[in-house]
C-alpha positions as CSV (number, residue, x, y, z in Angstrom):
1,M,26.5,-31.5,45.6
2,Q,25.7,-34.3,43.2
3,A,25.1,-31.4,40.6
4,V,28.6,-30.1,41.2
5,F,30.0,-33.0,41.2
6,G,28.8,-34.1,37.9
7,I,29.8,-30.5,36.2
8,I,33.0,-31.8,37.6
9,F,33.3,-35.0,36.1
10,H,31.6,-34.0,32.6
11,F,34.5,-31.8,33.2
12,I,37.1,-34.4,33.3
13,G,35.9,-36.3,30.7
14,G,35.4,-33.5,28.2
15,F,39.3,-32.6,29.0
16,A,40.3,-36.0,28.2
17,S,38.1,-36.3,24.8
18,G,39.2,-32.0,24.0
19,S,43.1,-33.4,24.2
20,F,43.2,-37.1,22.6
21,Y,44.3,-36.6,19.8
22,V,47.4,-34.5,20.5
23,P,49.4,-37.5,21.0
24,Y,48.5,-38.5,17.5
25,K,50.4,-35.0,16.0
26,K,53.1,-37.1,17.8
27,V,53.0,-40.0,15.4
28,K,55.7,-40.0,13.0
29,G,56.1,-41.6,9.9
30,W,52.6,-43.8,9.5
31,A,49.8,-43.3,7.4
32,W,46.4,-41.8,9.1
33,E,44.7,-45.5,9.1
34,T,47.4,-47.1,11.1
35,Y,47.7,-44.8,13.7
36,W,44.0,-44.3,14.5
37,L,43.6,-48.3,14.3
38,V,46.3,-48.2,16.7
39,G,44.3,-45.9,19.6
40,G,41.0,-47.5,18.3
41,L,42.2,-51.2,19.6
42,F,42.6,-49.7,22.8
43,S,39.7,-46.9,22.9
44,W,37.2,-49.8,21.6
45,L,38.7,-53.0,22.3
46,I,41.3,-52.9,25.2
47,V,40.4,-50.6,27.8
48,P,36.4,-50.7,28.0
49,P,36.6,-54.7,29.6
50,I,39.8,-53.5,32.5
51,A,38.0,-50.2,32.9
52,A,34.3,-52.8,33.5
53,W,36.6,-55.3,35.4
54,L,37.8,-52.4,37.9
55,T,34.4,-51.2,39.0
56,I,31.9,-54.1,38.3
57,P,31.4,-57.7,39.4
58,N,29.7,-59.6,37.5
59,F,29.8,-57.4,34.0
60,A,30.2,-60.2,31.7
61,D,27.2,-61.9,33.6
62,I,25.4,-58.6,33.2
63,I,25.9,-59.0,29.5
64,A,24.9,-62.2,29.2
65,Q,21.4,-62.1,30.4
66,T,21.0,-58.9,28.3
67,P,18.0,-59.5,25.6
68,A,19.2,-59.9,22.1
69,S,17.4,-56.5,21.3
70,T,19.1,-55.0,23.7
71,F,22.3,-56.0,22.8
72,W,21.8,-55.6,18.8
73,W,20.3,-51.9,19.5
74,T,23.3,-51.2,21.2
75,Y,25.8,-52.3,19.1
76,F,24.1,-51.1,15.9
77,W,23.9,-47.6,17.2
78,G,27.8,-48.4,18.0
79,V,28.5,-49.2,14.3
80,L,26.6,-45.8,13.1
81,W,28.4,-43.6,15.8
82,G,32.2,-45.4,14.2
83,I,31.3,-44.1,11.3
84,G,30.6,-40.8,12.9
85,G,34.4,-41.1,14.6
86,L,36.1,-42.5,11.4
87,M,34.9,-39.1,10.0
88,Y,36.1,-36.7,13.1
89,G,39.5,-38.0,12.3
90,L,39.0,-36.3,8.6
91,G,36.9,-33.4,10.0
92,M,40.5,-32.9,12.8
93,R,42.9,-33.4,9.2
94,Y,41.1,-30.5,7.8
95,L,39.8,-28.0,9.7
96,G,42.5,-28.5,13.1
97,M,41.2,-29.2,16.2
98,S,39.2,-25.8,17.0
99,L,37.0,-25.1,13.9
100,G,36.6,-28.9,13.2
101,N,35.8,-29.4,16.7
102,S,33.4,-26.1,17.3
103,V,31.9,-27.7,14.0
104,L,31.9,-31.5,14.5
105,L,30.5,-31.4,18.3
106,G,27.9,-28.6,18.0
107,F,26.3,-31.1,15.3
108,T,26.4,-33.9,17.8
109,A,25.7,-31.9,21.3
110,A,22.0,-30.5,19.5
111,F,21.2,-33.9,17.3
112,G,21.8,-35.8,20.8
113,A,20.4,-33.8,22.7
114,L,17.6,-34.1,20.9
115,V,16.8,-37.3,19.0
116,P,16.4,-39.2,22.7
117,S,13.3,-36.9,23.3
118,I,11.6,-37.0,19.6
119,Y,11.7,-41.2,19.5
120,Y,10.2,-41.5,23.5
121,N,7.6,-39.4,22.1
122,F,6.6,-41.9,19.7
123,H,7.6,-44.7,21.9
124,P,7.0,-43.9,25.8
125,Q,9.0,-44.7,29.2
126,P,8.3,-43.9,32.2
127,G,11.2,-41.1,33.4
128,K,12.3,-40.4,30.2
129,T,12.2,-36.4,28.5
130,T,9.5,-36.5,25.0
131,F,10.1,-34.1,22.6
132,N,5.7,-33.2,23.6
133,E,7.5,-32.2,26.9
134,L,9.8,-29.6,25.5
135,L,7.6,-28.3,23.7
136,T,5.1,-27.2,25.9
137,T,6.4,-26.7,29.3
138,S,8.4,-23.9,30.3
139,W,11.6,-26.0,31.0
140,G,11.2,-27.9,27.7
141,Q,11.2,-24.5,26.1
142,V,13.9,-22.5,27.8
143,V,16.0,-26.5,27.0
144,L,15.4,-26.2,23.1
145,V,16.8,-22.3,22.9
146,G,19.8,-23.0,24.5
147,V,20.1,-26.2,21.8
148,T,19.0,-23.2,19.0
149,L,21.9,-21.2,20.5
150,C,24.1,-23.9,20.0
151,L,23.5,-24.3,16.4
152,I,23.5,-20.7,16.4
153,G,27.0,-21.4,17.9
154,I,28.2,-23.2,15.4
155,Y,27.0,-21.4,11.8
156,V,29.3,-18.5,13.7
157,C,32.2,-20.5,13.8
158,G,31.8,-21.5,10.1
159,R,31.9,-18.3,9.4
160,A,35.0,-17.8,11.5
161,G,36.5,-20.5,8.5
162,V,35.6,-18.5,6.0
163,L,37.2,-15.6,6.7
164,K,40.1,-17.7,7.4
165,E,40.3,-19.4,4.3
166,K,40.2,-15.7,2.0
167,E,42.2,-13.9,5.0
168,L,45.1,-16.4,4.3
169,S,47.6,-17.8,1.5
170,E,47.9,-21.8,1.7
171,E,51.4,-21.6,2.3
172,K,50.5,-19.9,5.6
173,K,46.9,-22.3,7.0
174,K,48.9,-25.7,6.3
175,E,51.5,-24.2,8.8
176,S,49.7,-25.3,11.6
177,I,47.1,-27.9,9.8
178,K,48.8,-29.5,6.7
179,E,45.6,-30.4,5.3
180,F,43.5,-27.6,5.8
181,N,40.6,-27.9,3.3
182,L,37.4,-25.4,4.6
183,V,34.8,-27.5,2.0
184,K,35.8,-31.4,2.6
185,G,36.0,-30.3,6.6
186,L,33.1,-28.5,6.9
187,I,30.4,-31.2,4.6
188,V,32.4,-33.8,6.8
189,C,32.3,-32.0,10.4
190,I,28.3,-32.1,9.7
191,I,28.3,-35.5,8.4
192,S,30.3,-36.8,11.1
193,G,28.4,-34.3,13.8
194,I,25.4,-36.2,12.9
195,L,26.2,-39.8,13.5
196,S,28.3,-39.2,16.3
197,A,24.9,-38.5,18.3
198,C,24.6,-41.6,17.9
199,F,26.6,-42.8,20.8
200,N,23.9,-41.4,22.8
201,Y,20.8,-43.1,21.6
202,G,23.8,-46.4,21.8
203,I,24.0,-45.3,25.8
204,E,19.7,-44.9,26.0
205,A,19.3,-48.6,24.1
206,G,21.8,-50.0,26.0
207,S,20.0,-48.5,29.4
208,S,18.3,-52.1,31.1
209,M,22.5,-52.9,31.3
210,A,23.2,-49.9,33.8
211,D,20.2,-50.3,35.4
212,A,21.1,-54.0,35.9
213,A,24.6,-53.0,37.4
214,D,22.8,-50.5,39.7
215,Q,20.8,-52.6,41.1
216,M,23.5,-55.3,41.8
217,W,25.5,-52.4,43.8
218,K,22.6,-50.9,45.3
219,S,22.2,-54.7,46.6
220,A,25.3,-55.1,47.9
221,H,25.3,-51.4,49.1
222,P,21.8,-51.2,50.9
223,L,22.3,-47.5,52.4
224,E,23.1,-46.2,49.6
225,T,20.6,-43.7,48.0
226,V,22.5,-42.4,45.1
227,N,23.3,-43.6,41.7
228,F,25.7,-46.4,41.0
229,L,29.2,-44.1,39.7
230,Y,30.1,-46.8,36.8
231,R,27.2,-48.0,35.5
232,N,28.3,-46.8,32.6
233,N,31.1,-49.3,32.0
234,V,29.0,-52.3,30.9
235,I,27.5,-50.8,28.3
236,Y,30.1,-49.2,26.6
237,I,31.5,-52.8,26.0
238,V,29.1,-53.2,23.5
239,L,28.0,-49.9,22.3
240,L,32.1,-49.3,21.0
241,W,32.5,-53.6,19.7
242,G,29.8,-51.8,16.7
243,G,32.3,-48.8,16.7
244,L,35.7,-51.0,16.7
245,S,33.5,-52.8,13.9
246,T,33.4,-49.5,11.7
247,N,37.1,-48.0,12.3
248,F,38.7,-51.4,11.7
249,I,37.2,-52.3,8.8
250,W,37.6,-49.4,7.4
251,C,41.1,-48.9,8.7
252,I,42.1,-52.2,6.7
253,I,40.8,-51.5,3.5
254,L,42.4,-48.0,3.9
255,N,45.7,-50.0,4.7
256,A,45.5,-52.4,1.7
257,R,44.6,-49.5,-1.1
258,N,47.1,-47.2,0.0
259,K,49.8,-49.9,1.0
260,T,50.7,-48.8,4.7
261,F,50.3,-52.4,6.3
262,G,54.0,-52.3,6.6
263,D,54.1,-49.1,9.1
264,Y,53.5,-51.2,11.8
265,T,56.7,-53.1,11.6
266,N,58.6,-50.1,9.7
267,K,61.5,-50.2,11.5
268,K,62.3,-47.1,9.4
269,T,60.0,-45.1,11.8
270,P,60.7,-44.5,16.1
271,L,57.8,-48.0,16.4
272,T,57.9,-48.1,20.2
273,Q,57.7,-44.8,20.3
274,N,54.6,-44.4,17.8
275,Y,53.1,-47.2,19.7
276,L,52.6,-45.4,22.8
277,F,51.6,-42.4,21.9
278,A,48.6,-44.2,19.2
279,A,48.0,-46.2,22.6
280,M,47.8,-43.2,25.3
281,A,45.9,-41.3,22.3
282,G,43.0,-44.9,22.7
283,V,43.7,-44.9,26.7
284,I,42.7,-41.0,26.7
285,W,40.0,-40.9,24.2
286,F,38.1,-44.1,26.4
287,L,38.2,-41.8,29.4
288,Q,36.1,-38.5,28.0
289,F,33.3,-41.8,28.7
290,F,34.6,-43.4,31.6
291,F,33.8,-39.9,33.1
292,Y,30.7,-39.2,31.2
293,G,29.4,-42.1,32.8
294,M,29.8,-40.9,36.2
295,G,28.9,-37.6,35.5
296,E,25.6,-39.5,34.0
297,S,24.9,-40.8,37.3
298,K,24.8,-37.6,38.9
299,L,22.7,-35.7,36.6
300,G,21.0,-38.0,34.0
301,N,21.7,-39.1,30.7
302,G,19.2,-36.1,29.6
303,A,19.8,-33.4,27.1
304,S,22.1,-31.1,29.8
305,S,24.0,-33.9,30.3
306,W,24.9,-34.6,27.0
307,I,25.5,-31.3,26.1
308,L,27.4,-29.8,29.1
309,H,29.8,-32.8,27.6
310,M,29.6,-31.9,24.1
311,A,30.8,-27.9,25.5
312,F,32.7,-29.1,27.9
313,I,34.9,-30.8,24.7
314,I,34.8,-27.8,22.3
315,L,36.1,-25.6,25.0
316,V,39.5,-27.5,25.4
317,A,39.4,-28.5,22.1
318,N,40.0,-24.7,21.2
319,M,42.4,-24.0,24.2
320,W,44.7,-26.8,22.1
321,G,44.2,-25.0,18.7
322,I,45.5,-21.3,20.1
323,L,48.5,-23.3,22.2
324,L,48.8,-25.0,18.8
325,K,48.5,-22.2,16.5
326,E,45.8,-23.1,15.0
327,W,44.3,-19.5,13.4
328,K,47.7,-17.5,13.6
329,G,48.0,-14.7,11.3
330,V,44.6,-14.1,10.9
331,S,42.6,-10.8,11.9
332,N,40.9,-9.3,14.5
333,K,37.9,-9.8,12.8
334,T,38.4,-13.3,12.3
335,G,40.0,-14.1,15.9
336,M,36.6,-12.4,17.2
337,T,33.9,-14.5,15.7
338,I,35.8,-17.7,16.2
339,A,35.8,-16.4,20.5
340,S,32.2,-15.7,19.9
341,G,31.7,-18.5,18.4
342,I,32.3,-20.4,20.9
343,F,31.0,-18.0,23.8
344,I,27.3,-18.6,22.1
345,I,28.4,-22.4,21.8
346,L,29.4,-22.2,25.9
347,L,26.3,-20.4,26.7
348,S,23.8,-22.6,25.0
349,V,25.3,-24.9,27.6
350,L,24.4,-22.7,30.9
351,V,21.0,-22.1,29.2
352,V,20.1,-25.7,28.2
353,G,21.6,-26.2,31.9
354,Y,19.1,-23.6,33.2
355,G,16.4,-25.4,32.0
356,N,16.3,-28.3,33.4
357,S,16.6,-27.0,36.8
358,L,13.4,-26.0,36.0
359,Q,12.0,-29.5,35.9
């Protein structure tokens, strides 16, 4: 039942992540950097400490007592992840939610699953899977097959984007995605996908904070044998400060460059509506990792948790892509190609999950 609950929590988190960009489409008259920053302030600054305050007593003491090296490595990975998050927004602008998420999150899934094991190969820690284990054990080899399938699925989704580029006129392509640009979008999504995997490294770097929260909870509940459900919420505060630093600086630069500081007070736009939808997007975005932490407490922060979470995001994002008619007007061949790519990525999740079950 613990595994079942873990899968359910990851699905809820994936649904939140795959859906968060939808409210941004309701923002009117604001530049991208304006609504991205407003939403981000809720995602990275306002909501995380509220979530920690509601779920972890004395969370501030845990952060204060964290060794400086742990704090700064967690923050550092957050900064790199923040760069990936910035490029995520650009990827959605250029490719749309369906193709953009499939390519970007496929890379995030593969790198987020593999790089921690490579790190632990050089810096072994008890209970952590090394890359050597993946190569030399039957369960690890199954996991690697799943990661390979994930990369194949990414390629197929990219191929669908190429076919779409060839088939549709500029007017048709921009009916659903106003700034559609395949080349820019693929470059942005590949880089963003690799950097976005740094969030998983940040969770690994800050795991001692989660362990401290877990021990405090177990001390208060001595009869409990499972991990504390909300243990990761203390990590998110520090990790998301890193993401906030990157995004805040870049959005302010864009506000200055594009002369869009006036957006925040422009009464010619529906200000209340814009702030509401941007805040909604930010809160929904944070919920993905709130529920990821709950799923991770049941399944562990290994390859299975990360890829499972990413695959649910891809599934939900493509559902929105269909509803928003991002593939309207393409041939049956192109439609089958994107469907095949999505199927292969989801199949990779089942393979990775099966491999981990053999461990």
